[in-house]
Structures are given as C-alpha cells and as structure tokens.
C-alpha positions in Angstrom: 104.0 110.6 98.7 102.9 113.3 96.3 101.0 116.2 97.7 99.5 119.4 96.4 99.8 122.4 98.7 97.3 125.2 98.2 97.7 128.9 99.2 94.4 130.8 98.8 94.6 134.5 98.2 91.8 136.7 97.0 90.2 134.7 94.1 93.3 132.6 93.4 94.3 129.2 94.4 98.1 129.1 94.1 99.4 125.5 94.1 102.6 123.6 94.4 103.2 119.9 93.8 105.9 118.3 95.9 106.8 114.6 96.4 109.0 112.8 98.8 110.4 109.4 98.3 113.2 107.9 100.3 113.9 111.2 102.0 114.4 112.9 98.6 112.2 115.8 97.6 111.1 116.5 94.0 109.1 119.3 92.5 107.3 117.6 89.5 106.5 119.7 86.4 102.8 120.7 86.4 100.7 122.2 83.6 99.1 124.6 86.0 100.3 126.6 89.0 97.3 128.8 89.8 93.5 128.6 89.5 91.5 131.8 89.3 87.8 132.2 89.9 86.6 135.6 88.5 83.3 135.7 90.3 83.2 133.6 93.5 79.4 134.2 93.7 78.8 132.4 90.4 77.9 128.8 91.1 78.9 127.7 87.6 82.4 129.2 87.9 82.8 127.4 91.3 81.8 124.1 89.8 84.3 124.6 87.0 87.0 125.4 89.5 86.2 122.3 91.5 86.2 120.1 88.4 89.5 121.5 87.0 91.2 121.2 90.4 90.0 117.6 90.9 91.0 116.7 87.3 94.5 118.1 87.9 94.9 116.1 91.1 93.8 112.9 89.3 96.1 113.5 86.3 99.1 114.0 88.6 98.2 111.2 91.0 98.2 113.4 94.1 97.9 111.5 97.4 96.8 114.5 99.5 95.9 118.1 99.3 97.1 120.4 102.1 95.7 123.9 102.5 97.5 126.7 104.4 95.0 127.9 106.9 94.3 131.6 106.9 93.5 134.1 109.6 89.7 134.4 109.8 89.4 137.6 112.0 91.2 140.7 112.9 93.2 143.3 110.9 94.9 140.7 108.7 91.9 138.5 108.1 91.6 136.6 104.8 88.9 137.6 102.3 85.7 135.7 102.4 86.3 134.5 98.8 89.2 132.3 100.0 87.0 130.5 102.5 84.6 129.7 99.7 87.3 128.3 97.6 88.6 126.3 100.6 85.2 124.8 101.3 84.9 123.8 97.6 88.2 121.9 97.8 87.3 120.3 101.2 84.1 118.8 99.9 85.7 117.6 96.6 84.8 114.0 96.4 87.7 111.6 96.2 90.3 114.1 97.5 92.0 113.7 100.8 92.2 117.3 102.0 93.9 118.6 105.2 94.1 122.1 106.6 97.4 123.1 108.1 97.2 125.7 110.9 99.8 128.5 110.4 101.3 127.9 113.9 101.9 124.3 113.2 103.5 125.0 109.8 105.8 127.6 111.4 106.9 125.0 114.0 107.6 122.4 111.4 109.7 124.9 109.3 111.5 126.0 112.5 112.7 122.4 113.0 113.5 121.6 109.4 114.2 124.5 107.0 114.1 123.8 103.3 117.5 122.7 102.0 117.2 125.0 99.0 116.5 128.7 98.6 113.0 129.3 97.1 114.5 131.3 94.2 116.3 128.2 93.1 113.2 126.0 92.9 112.1 127.2 89.5 108.7 128.1 90.9 106.9 131.4 90.5 107.0 133.9 93.3 103.3 133.6 94.1 103.9 129.8 94.7 106.3 130.4 97.7 103.7 130.0 100.4 102.3 126.8 98.8 105.8 125.4 98.5 106.6 126.1 102.1 103.3 124.5 103.2 104.1 121.4 101.1 107.7 121.2 102.4 106.6 121.7 106.0 104.0 119.0 105.7 106.3 116.4 104.1 109.0 117.2 106.6 106.9 116.7 109.7 
C-alpha cells in the first residue's frame, strides 16, 4: 500500500510518500514535498492547490491520503488556514482521505517506533511529522 501523509502548517501542506509491501517500508522519490498556498482566501489558488495535489496523487499511484489532525482550540490551536486546506483535500474527488487523531498516532508510535532515525531517511526536516504520520498509519 502506498500512502501520502500530510502535515498542515500555516499555509503549507508538507507531504511524505511511504509504501509498505511484505512488511518492508520504502520512501519513494517524489517530485514535490510541500505545497504552499499564498492566499488561502483566494478561490483560484485553492483550486490550483487541489488540482496539483490530486495530480501528484494520481501520478504516484497513491492508495490513501492520511492527514495528521491538528488541535482546533486552546493555546496551541492550529491556524484556520490549515482547516481550509484540510477541507479541500477531504473533498477532493477520487481520493481516499482519512484524518488521524493525534492521540491515536501517538499510541501507534508507542507500540512500533520507526526502525530508522528520521535524519537518515533523506527527507527534509519539515517532513518529519508527515513521515511519522505515514509510518504510524502503515504500522497499525
């Protein structure tokens, strides 16, 4: 199974592709590791974001998109722009999208820690949360 995990932060969608076959994990090369929407109130930019994301998922034959859920209230609440980007991905026709609650992800990682340190994955630092989300999902 090949998945794309998404970590939404500010006006960025940081992504990580990860696949698992026969209990072997692989991080496939990907032409893009982040999407940025400059103006989240601009409908045209949101349509372009959705189109580009969906095209990338099609090009890389992604089976499922998993999004790391964010805190929606309190001192550490996520920005409203991330919820807009999340909604755009959730309603993207033809994509199987699932939200992963932070507590569930932490439980999964507690039982099965990644076999490799993040710094040895070859991914960029801002992809770490997406990588952990992908790994937790495929390990559960």
